[in-house]
N, C-alpha and C positions, 0 to 999 in steps of 0.2 A: 062417618062413613066408616065402612067395611074394609079390613087389609084387602080383600079380592077385589075391589074397585080400581086399585092400584093399576091389576093389570089391564082396564079395559081406558084407563085413563092414559096410560102407556103407551099400549097397544095404537090408540085416537093419534097421541103424537107422534110416533113414529110412520106412520101410515099419512102422517100431514108432511111429516119431514123427505118422506119419499119422495111426494107432491112435490114440491119445493126442489128437492135435487134433480127428478129430473125434467123441471122446467128450467134449471140451471144448465142442463146438457141440451136439452134444447135450443136456450140461448146464445149460448157458445158455437154450437154445432153449424149455426146459421148465421154466425156473426161476419162471415166475408162475402154472404151472398150480396149477386146484385140485381139488379132489375133496370127495367125500360120507365117504370112508373110509380111513382107511390101509392097506387092501388094495389100493387102487385110485388110491395116490398116488404119483405119479414119485418115484425115488430113483435122488442121483448115483449116475456110475459111473466106474472108476476101473479104467485098466489095468493088471495083473502081468505085470512083462516078468520071462521068466528067461533065462539066458547060455546060447549055443548053443555047446558044449565041443567040441574036439578031440585028442586025444591026441596029441603030439608025442614023435616019439622020439628023447633027445635023454638026457645025463648024466641028470640029474635024475628022469626019467621024471615029468614033471606035463602038466596040460592046458592048454590054451591056449583062448583066448576065438578063435569063428570067426565069431562075431556074437551076437546079439541078435532072439529070439520073443516073441509074445505069447503068456505063458502060460495066461489068460484073462481076462475083466473081472467084478470083483466091485461089488455095489453098497454103500455105504455105511452102516454102519449107526446113523448120528448120528439124531437123533430129529428127526422131521420138525417143521416148523412150525405148529401148532394154534394157528385164529383163531376169536374169538366173534361171528359174522355170520348174526345169525338170518335177514335179511332178503336175505341171497344166496339166489338158486334152487338154488347145488348145498349147501348146509346141511345136514346131519341134522336128525336127531328133536331133539336137543339143541342146534342152534343152533350148532354149528363145522363150521367150514372144513377139509382140511386143506392144507398147501403143503410141497413137496418141500424137501430137507433143501440144498437147491445154496449152494454159498458163493458170490457171486457176486466176492470179490476173490480168494479161492481160486483160483475159475475162471481166472482174470485170470492169475496168477502161475504156474497152470501153461499156462495158452498160451502166454505169453513165454517159460518156459521150453524147451516142446516145439519152439517154432520155435527161439529159438537152438539148440537140438542139431537139428535138425531141418539148419540153415545150416552150422552145425560139417563134418556127415557131406559135407554139399556140397563145401564147402570140401577136404575132406580127399579127395573124388574127383577135386578138379581138381587139387590136388598130384601125386596120385599118378598125373593123367593126363600132367603137365610130366615127372613124372622119369623116366620111360616111353619122352617124345618123348626125351626128354634123353639118353635111355641107347640109342636108336637112331641116333642121327646120333655117335654115337663112333664108330664104322664109319668114317664116311665122309670 
């Protein structure tokens, strides 16, 4: 693997974590919204990551990871929160309102994990840059 591939790999990781952070922000922003039906209620969204593989020509013919990509975004299948609030203007005929299935504690943990992963990719880029600079100084 070339040292230059590190930039592509770290960049794809940073892009994936940015998507993850955007979804966390969307989930948290919609955590307290209400609706009168289950079909209109916001559902928590999570990214699905997939490895980008590149075949390496070597003795054992294995694939090497070349980065990560966002394969898609899925909606949580957890049950929605249902509250009896007949006085609420969004209440349905039975007096219920529906709230998203967003768990703020899970979202905060997801945000911290995504932020740390992003930071790790930045550190990897900085290390690779320093190694390349040191390599260029060898001939001087």
